[in-house]
Structures are given as structure tokens and as C-alpha cells.
C-alpha positions as CSV (number, residue, x, y, z in Angstrom):
1,M,16.0,5.8,-11.4
2,I,13.0,3.7,-10.4
3,S,9.8,5.3,-9.1
4,R,7.2,3.5,-6.9
5,I,3.7,4.3,-7.8
6,D,1.0,3.1,-5.4
7,L,-2.4,3.1,-7.1
8,L,-5.5,3.5,-4.9
9,R,-9.0,3.2,-6.4
10,H,-11.7,5.4,-4.9
11,G,-14.3,3.9,-2.6
12,E,-18.0,3.3,-3.1
13,T,-19.8,6.2,-4.6
14,E,-23.2,7.8,-3.9
15,R,-24.7,6.8,-7.3
16,G,-23.4,3.3,-7.2
17,G,-21.8,1.2,-9.9
18,G,-22.1,1.1,-13.7
19,F,-20.3,3.3,-16.2
20,R,-19.6,6.4,-14.0
21,G,-16.8,7.8,-16.3
22,S,-16.7,11.5,-16.1
23,L,-19.7,11.8,-13.7
24,D,-18.6,13.6,-10.6
25,D,-20.0,11.4,-7.8
26,A,-19.1,11.8,-4.1
27,L,-18.1,9.0,-1.8
28,T,-20.6,7.3,0.5
29,E,-19.8,7.0,4.2
30,S,-18.9,3.4,3.4
31,G,-16.6,4.7,0.7
32,W,-14.8,7.0,3.1
33,R,-14.3,4.1,5.5
34,Q,-13.0,1.9,2.7
35,M,-10.4,4.6,1.8
36,H,-9.3,5.2,5.3
37,A,-8.9,1.5,5.9
38,S,-6.7,1.1,2.8
39,V,-4.2,3.7,4.0
40,A,-4.3,2.8,7.6
41,Q,-0.8,1.4,7.2
42,T,0.7,4.4,5.5
43,R,3.8,4.1,3.3
44,P,6.6,6.6,2.9
45,W,4.8,8.5,0.2
46,Q,6.3,11.8,-0.8
47,L,3.5,13.1,-3.0
48,I,-0.2,12.4,-3.7
49,V,-1.4,12.7,-7.2
50,S,-5.2,12.5,-7.8
51,S,-7.8,12.5,-10.4
52,P,-9.7,15.8,-10.1
53,L,-13.1,14.0,-9.8
54,R,-14.7,14.3,-6.4
55,R,-14.7,10.5,-5.6
56,C,-10.9,10.7,-5.7
57,A,-10.1,14.3,-5.0
58,D,-12.1,14.8,-1.8
59,F,-10.2,11.9,-0.1
60,A,-6.9,12.9,-1.6
61,Q,-7.2,16.4,0.0
62,V,-8.1,14.9,3.4
63,L,-5.2,12.4,3.3
64,A,-2.7,15.0,2.0
65,D,-3.7,17.3,4.9
66,R,-3.4,14.5,7.4
67,L,0.0,13.3,6.2
68,N,1.3,16.9,5.4
69,L,2.1,15.8,1.9
70,P,2.0,17.9,-1.3
71,L,-1.0,17.1,-3.5
72,T,-1.5,17.6,-7.3
73,F,-4.6,16.9,-9.4
74,D,-4.0,15.5,-12.9
75,Q,-6.6,15.5,-15.6
76,D,-4.8,12.6,-17.3
77,L,-5.8,10.3,-14.4
78,R,-9.6,10.7,-14.9
79,E,-11.7,7.7,-15.7
80,L,-12.5,6.7,-19.3
81,H,-15.3,8.8,-20.7
82,F,-18.1,6.4,-21.6
83,G,-20.1,8.8,-23.7
84,D,-23.8,7.8,-24.0
85,W,-23.3,5.0,-21.5
86,E,-22.3,7.4,-18.7
87,G,-24.5,6.8,-15.6
88,R,-25.9,3.5,-17.0
89,S,-25.3,0.0,-15.7
90,A,-24.3,-3.1,-17.7
91,A,-27.6,-4.6,-16.8
92,E,-29.4,-1.7,-18.3
93,L,-27.3,-1.8,-21.5
94,M,-28.0,-5.5,-21.8
95,V,-31.6,-4.6,-22.4
96,T,-31.2,-1.5,-24.6
97,D,-27.8,-2.0,-26.3
98,A,-26.6,-5.6,-25.8
99,D,-24.8,-5.9,-29.1
100,S,-22.7,-2.8,-28.5
101,L,-21.9,-3.7,-24.9
102,G,-20.8,-7.2,-26.1
103,R,-18.6,-5.7,-28.8
104,F,-17.0,-3.4,-26.1
105,W,-16.4,-6.3,-23.7
106,A,-15.0,-8.5,-26.5
107,D,-12.7,-5.8,-28.0
108,P,-12.5,-2.5,-26.0
109,F,-9.8,-1.2,-28.2
110,G,-11.8,-1.9,-31.4
111,F,-15.2,-0.7,-30.2
112,T,-15.8,2.7,-28.5
113,P,-19.1,3.3,-26.6
114,P,-21.3,5.8,-28.6
115,A,-19.9,9.3,-28.1
116,G,-17.2,7.9,-25.8
117,E,-13.5,8.2,-25.5
118,P,-11.5,5.7,-27.7
119,L,-9.5,3.4,-25.5
120,D,-6.2,4.1,-27.4
121,Q,-6.7,7.8,-26.6
122,F,-7.5,6.9,-22.9
123,Q,-4.3,4.8,-22.8
124,A,-2.2,7.6,-24.3
125,R,-3.6,10.1,-21.7
126,V,-3.1,7.8,-18.7
127,L,0.5,6.9,-19.8
128,R,1.2,10.6,-20.3
129,G,0.2,11.1,-16.6
130,V,2.6,8.3,-15.5
131,R,5.5,9.8,-17.5
132,K,4.9,13.1,-15.7
133,M,5.3,11.3,-12.4
134,V,8.5,9.6,-13.4
135,D,10.0,13.0,-14.0
136,L,9.2,14.3,-10.5
137,P,11.9,14.4,-7.8
138,E,9.6,12.5,-5.5
139,K,10.1,8.8,-6.1
140,H,7.3,7.2,-4.0
141,V,3.9,8.6,-5.2
142,L,0.4,7.7,-4.2
143,V,-2.1,8.0,-7.1
144,I,-5.8,8.1,-6.2
145,T,-7.7,7.2,-9.3
146,H,-10.4,5.0,-10.9
147,A,-10.9,1.4,-11.8
148,G,-10.4,1.9,-15.5
149,V,-7.1,3.7,-15.0
150,M,-5.9,1.0,-12.6
151,R,-7.0,-1.8,-15.0
152,L,-5.1,-0.2,-17.8
153,L,-1.9,0.3,-15.8
154,I,-1.9,-3.1,-14.2
155,A,-2.6,-4.8,-17.6
156,Y,0.1,-2.7,-19.2
157,A,2.6,-3.6,-16.5
158,H,1.9,-7.3,-17.1
159,G,2.3,-6.8,-20.9
160,R,-1.4,-7.7,-21.5
161,V,-3.0,-4.3,-22.1
162,Q,-5.5,-5.9,-24.6
163,Q,-6.9,-7.9,-21.7
164,L,-7.4,-4.9,-19.4
165,L,-11.1,-5.8,-18.8
166,E,-10.0,-9.1,-17.2
167,V,-8.3,-7.2,-14.4
168,E,-10.4,-7.0,-11.2
169,V,-10.1,-3.8,-9.2
170,A,-12.1,-3.5,-6.0
171,H,-13.2,-0.3,-4.3
172,A,-10.3,1.2,-2.3
173,Q,-7.9,-1.4,-3.7
174,L,-4.2,-0.4,-3.2
175,T,-1.7,-1.8,-5.8
176,S,2.0,-1.0,-6.3
177,L,3.8,-0.6,-9.5
178,L,7.4,0.3,-10.4
179,A,8.2,2.7,-13.2
180,D,11.6,3.3,-14.8
181,A,12.9,6.6,-16.2
182,E,11.1,5.9,-19.6
183,G,7.8,5.3,-17.9
184,C,7.8,1.5,-18.4
185,L,5.8,-0.2,-15.7
186,R,6.2,-3.5,-13.9
187,V,4.5,-5.1,-11.0
188,D,6.2,-4.6,-7.7
């Protein structure tokens, strides 16, 4: 049985861009508008699954209430934890830690930000979250999550997971993937 997984990235956050990771930022008013615009044309979702971080969870709750859909929060769908880089921008790191940032951009699986989550562990966690969804009776799921999670899943679906940092994911971007019974992903 094939499941459709619609991925929705959170909108703009109060503390802006950079490596937000596990920081629990709220959406700005603009971020709320972005999210509402992305789901203006609702699809026949049967379930909403969300990262528990506020920038995803707050909107997920509002949307689930509006559409009268069940909602679950899944820790496996949290953003990559960036360790010592949390809350810092790439521009800032170019001044203080350019070598490490360059190593991360060149080989994210081979270089982990200081005190951060290794990308292979992040990948295993996110794919575990996808496999849980495939086992659900609901076969059209909306997942509200983060850019890193979406980059990983989109790159994985294209068979290019090593190039995940090349995948662009805008605020409130909605992307559809198909998953088979084993959790293998492909682009819809």
C-alpha cells in the first residue's frame, strides 16, 4: 500500500534564520500568514503529524482543529540539533568558525557541528518517523516539520541524500512524497 506524505515547512520565525535546530521559536505574523496560504487549498488529509517544536506545533494544532483532523506530535521529526551553532547564523560562523562551517557544507555526513547531532543519526531518526507513518491506517498524512527534515527526505526520495544541502526549502513550502510499505520514498 502506498502512502502520500505531504511535507510542510514551518513559516518565518520570531528569531529569524540561521541554525535554529532545537531552539523553540514561535512563528511571526508573517509566518502564520505563510502557513495559512500554503494550506488554503486543502487536500484530503486524514492525519496531521508535527514536530513538537512551537514553530510547527502551534500551527499544526490550529489546522487540526479547523479541519477536525487527528494530530500527533513526533519527536523524530524535529530539526537537526546543531550543538554549539544553535542560534547562530552562517555569516556569524564565517567570522568565528569558517573552517568548520566549510567542512560541514562540503561533507555534512562527514563533519558534525561541535556538540551537534551527527547527520547519520538525524537521518535514522527521521526515517524512523516516516516508517511509523507508513504503518498507520491513514494513507494521506500532512507532516509539519523543518527545512532540514524536508531536505533530507526530498534528497532521499531522489536517491541523492549526500547532496541534501543542495535542496532548497522555502518557508511554508508544501511538497508531496509517496512512501511504500517499507518506507521507501519517491517524489510524487
